[in-house]
C-alpha positions in Angstrom: -2.5 106.3 170.5 1.0 104.7 170.8 -0.1 101.8 168.5 -1.3 104.3 165.9 2.1 106.0 165.7 4.0 102.6 165.5 1.7 101.6 162.5 2.4 105.0 160.7 6.2 104.7 161.4 6.3 101.0 159.9 4.3 102.2 156.9 6.8 105.1 156.1 10.0 102.7 156.6 8.6 100.1 154.3 7.6 102.7 151.6 11.3 104.1 151.6 12.7 100.5 151.4 10.5 99.6 148.3 11.5 103.0 146.5 15.1 102.5 147.1 15.1 99.0 145.6 13.4 100.5 142.5 16.2 103.0 142.0 19.4 101.3 142.9 18.9 97.5 142.4 20.8 96.0 139.4 18.3 94.2 137.3 19.9 91.0 135.7 18.0 89.2 132.9 19.0 85.6 132.2 18.9 84.6 128.6 18.0 81.1 127.5 21.1 79.0 126.8 22.3 79.2 123.2 24.8 77.1 121.1 27.5 78.8 119.0 27.9 77.4 115.5 30.9 78.1 113.2 30.9 77.4 109.6 34.6 76.4 108.7 35.8 74.7 105.5 38.2 72.8 107.6 35.5 71.0 109.3 34.9 68.0 107.2 33.9 64.3 107.5 36.6 62.0 108.6 36.7 60.4 105.3 37.6 63.7 103.6 40.5 64.1 105.8 42.5 61.4 104.2 45.5 62.8 102.2 46.2 61.9 98.7 49.9 61.2 97.7 51.8 64.1 96.2 53.2 63.6 92.7 55.4 66.6 91.9 56.0 67.6 88.2 59.8 67.6 88.1 59.8 68.6 84.5 58.2 71.9 85.2 59.6 72.4 88.7 61.4 75.7 88.0 58.0 77.1 86.5 56.0 75.9 89.2 58.3 76.8 92.0 60.5 79.5 90.9 63.9 79.8 92.8 66.7 82.3 93.0 69.1 81.7 90.1 72.3 83.5 90.5 73.4 82.8 86.9 70.4 85.1 85.8 71.8 88.1 87.7 73.1 90.8 85.4 74.9 94.0 86.3 75.0 97.1 84.2 78.2 99.0 84.7 77.7 101.6 82.1 79.4 104.9 81.8 78.5 107.4 84.5 77.2 110.7 83.8 80.2 112.5 85.1 80.9 115.7 83.3 84.3 115.6 81.6 87.0 117.8 83.3 90.8 118.1 83.5 91.0 115.1 85.9 89.0 112.5 84.0 89.6 113.4 80.5 91.6 111.0 78.2 94.5 113.5 77.9 94.9 114.0 81.7 97.7 111.4 82.1 99.8 113.5 79.7 99.3 116.8 81.6 102.0 116.3 84.4 104.9 114.9 82.1 104.3 117.5 79.6 104.5 120.2 82.2 107.7 118.8 83.5 109.2 118.6 80.1 108.0 122.1 79.4 109.7 123.5 82.4 113.1 122.3 81.4 112.8 123.4 77.7 111.6 127.0 79.1 114.5 127.1 81.4 117.0 126.9 78.4 115.7 130.4 77.2 114.8 131.9 80.4 117.6 133.8 82.5 115.5 133.7 85.7 115.1 129.9 85.7 118.8 129.4 84.8 119.7 131.6 87.7 117.6 129.4 89.9 119.6 126.4 88.7 122.8 128.1 89.5 121.8 129.3 92.9 120.9 125.9 94.0 124.1 124.5 92.7 126.1 127.3 94.7 124.1 126.2 97.9 125.0 122.5 97.5 128.7 123.3 96.8 128.9 125.2 100.1 127.4 122.5 102.2 128.1 119.2 100.4 131.6 118.2 99.3 131.5 114.3 99.3 129.5 112.7 96.5 126.9 110.1 97.1 127.4 107.6 94.2 124.3 105.3 94.8 122.3 107.1 92.0 124.1 104.8 89.6 122.2 101.8 91.0 119.0 103.3 92.5 118.0 104.4 88.9 117.2 100.6 88.3 115.4 99.8 91.5 111.8 100.7 90.5 112.1 98.6 87.2 113.5 95.6 89.1 110.7 95.8 91.7 108.1 95.4 88.8 109.3 91.8 88.6 110.6 91.2 92.1 107.0 91.3 93.5 106.3 88.3 91.5 108.3 86.3 93.8 106.4 87.8 96.8 103.1 86.5 95.3 101.8 90.0 94.5 100.0 89.8 91.2 100.5 92.6 88.6 98.0 93.9 86.1 99.7 92.5 83.3 101.5 89.2 82.8 105.3 88.8 82.5 105.4 89.0 78.8 103.3 92.1 78.5 105.3 93.7 81.1 108.5 93.1 79.4 107.1 94.4 76.1 106.0 97.7 77.9 109.4 98.0 79.7 111.4 97.4 76.6 109.3 99.8 74.5 109.4 102.5 77.1 113.1 102.3 77.6 113.8 102.5 73.9 111.6 105.6 73.5 113.2 107.2 76.6 116.7 106.4 75.5 116.2 107.8 72.1 114.6 111.0 73.4 117.2 111.7 75.9 120.2 111.0 73.7 118.7 113.2 71.0 118.2 116.1 73.4 121.6 115.8 74.9 123.3 115.9 71.6 121.3 118.8 70.2 120.9 121.2 73.1 124.5 120.9 74.6 124.1 122.2 78.2 127.3 121.9 80.3 127.1 119.8 83.6 127.6 121.8 87.0 130.9 120.1 87.4 132.1 120.9 83.9 132.8 117.4 82.9 130.9 117.6 79.5 128.2 119.4 77.7 125.5 116.5 78.0 123.8 117.7 81.0 120.2 118.3 79.6 118.2 116.2 80.4 119.0 113.7 83.1 119.1 110.1 81.8 119.4 108.7 85.3 116.2 110.4 86.4 114.4 109.4 83.1 115.4 105.8 83.7 114.3 105.8 87.3 110.8 107.3 86.4 110.2 104.8 83.6 110.4 102.0 86.0 108.5 104.0 88.8 105.5 104.8 86.5 105.3 101.2 85.2 105.4 100.1 88.7 102.6 102.4 89.7 100.4 101.3 86.8 101.0 97.7 87.3 100.3 97.7 91.1 98.0 100.8 91.8 94.9 98.5 92.1 96.8 96.3 94.6 98.2 99.2 96.7 98.9 102.8 95.8 101.8 102.8 98.3 103.8 100.4 95.8 103.7 103.3 93.2 104.3 105.9 95.9 107.5 104.0 96.8 108.7 103.8 93.3 108.1 107.4 92.8 110.1 108.3 96.0 113.1 106.2 94.9 113.0 107.9 91.5 112.7 111.5 92.9 115.6 110.4 95.2 117.7 109.4 92.3 117.0 112.8 90.7 118.0 114.6 93.9 121.2 112.7 94.1 122.1 113.8 90.6 121.8 117.4 91.7 123.7 116.8 94.9 126.5 115.1 93.0 126.8 118.0 90.8 126.1 116.0 87.8 122.8 117.9 86.8 120.9 121.1 87.2 117.5 121.0 88.8 115.9 121.7 85.5 117.7 118.6 83.9 116.2 116.4 86.5 112.7 117.9 86.2 112.8 117.3 82.5 114.1 113.8 82.9 111.2 112.9 85.2 108.7 114.1 82.5 110.4 112.0 79.8 110.4 108.9 81.9 106.7 109.3 82.7 105.7 110.0 79.1 107.8 107.2 77.8 106.1 104.6 80.0 102.6 105.9 78.9 103.7 105.4 75.3 104.8 101.9 76.0 101.5 101.0 77.3 99.8 102.7 74.3 101.8 100.6 72.0 101.2 97.3 73.7 97.9 96.4 71.7 100.0 97.2 68.5 102.6 94.7 69.4 99.8 92.1 70.2 98.3 92.6 66.8 101.7 92.4 65.0 103.2 89.5 66.9 99.7 87.7 66.6 99.5 87.4 70.5 96.1 86.2 71.7 94.9 85.3 75.1 96.1 86.1 78.7 96.8 82.8 80.0 100.5 83.2 80.5 102.1 82.7 83.9 105.3 82.5 85.8 105.9 79.7 88.4 108.7 79.8 90.9 109.3 76.6 93.1 112.0 76.5 95.7 113.6 73.0 96.1 115.4 72.0 99.3 117.3 68.7 99.8 119.5 67.1 102.4 122.8 68.6 100.9 121.5 71.1 98.5 119.0 73.7 97.9 117.9 75.8 94.8 115.2 77.4 92.9 113.3 76.3 90.0 111.4 78.5 87.5 108.9 77.8 84.7 107.4 80.4 82.3 104.4 79.4 80.1 104.3 81.4 76.8 
């Protein structure tokens, strides 16, 4: 009986082990060995790998192998599509000087503006009794600076010749305008010395130089022009402080100076045409000379 149970037990165990192998065993199928083949155009016979010498076509090199040619670059700086306004219009440069001149002319017939001139003079008389006579010299400072900057190596917009033409033309226009107005309007000076007060010639002289200084060097540095305007405005202020002019005289003189300088630049092409001036290759060369017992300065100007 015991032997029968042992046989049954062994049969059950063997049956379970066979079932377990059928459900959990990983079956691996071994494939026959294969060889991978690649078809590549680079796989050639050794004879075909021999390189033939390269003979470039130099005559058509630029067509076969185009390169970057800077000489063929073009830029189109056409006019922008900005809408015209009071700031970029062709007449905008005349607005400020015209307004300054108009103020002085209107003052001659306006009692309120004349009273402003008188009250300003009264305040100055109460607080300032000693004159400051440097205005006789400061009026020429901006114009001299137009040429002095050449010695500092700062290049102006126009050459020496053209600057001189503009300067001379501007001062001729300014002088004729100022003297005509002085003789025809006859305004007495604050100190009562004569009736040639209106407009201020000193201020007009200073602003001619200041405006030319601005236009010649504005592309280099705007501060050069600002410095010139500051000196010119200081000259006009000193004329009022020294009781030689009313405020309206100085304001009008500033406008005449700026407008005269603009007229000088407008007439420059006319002088070029009349005098037959062509080309811009004119220059000024300044060379210092230093020796054992002497020193000096050499100058050469090419016309």
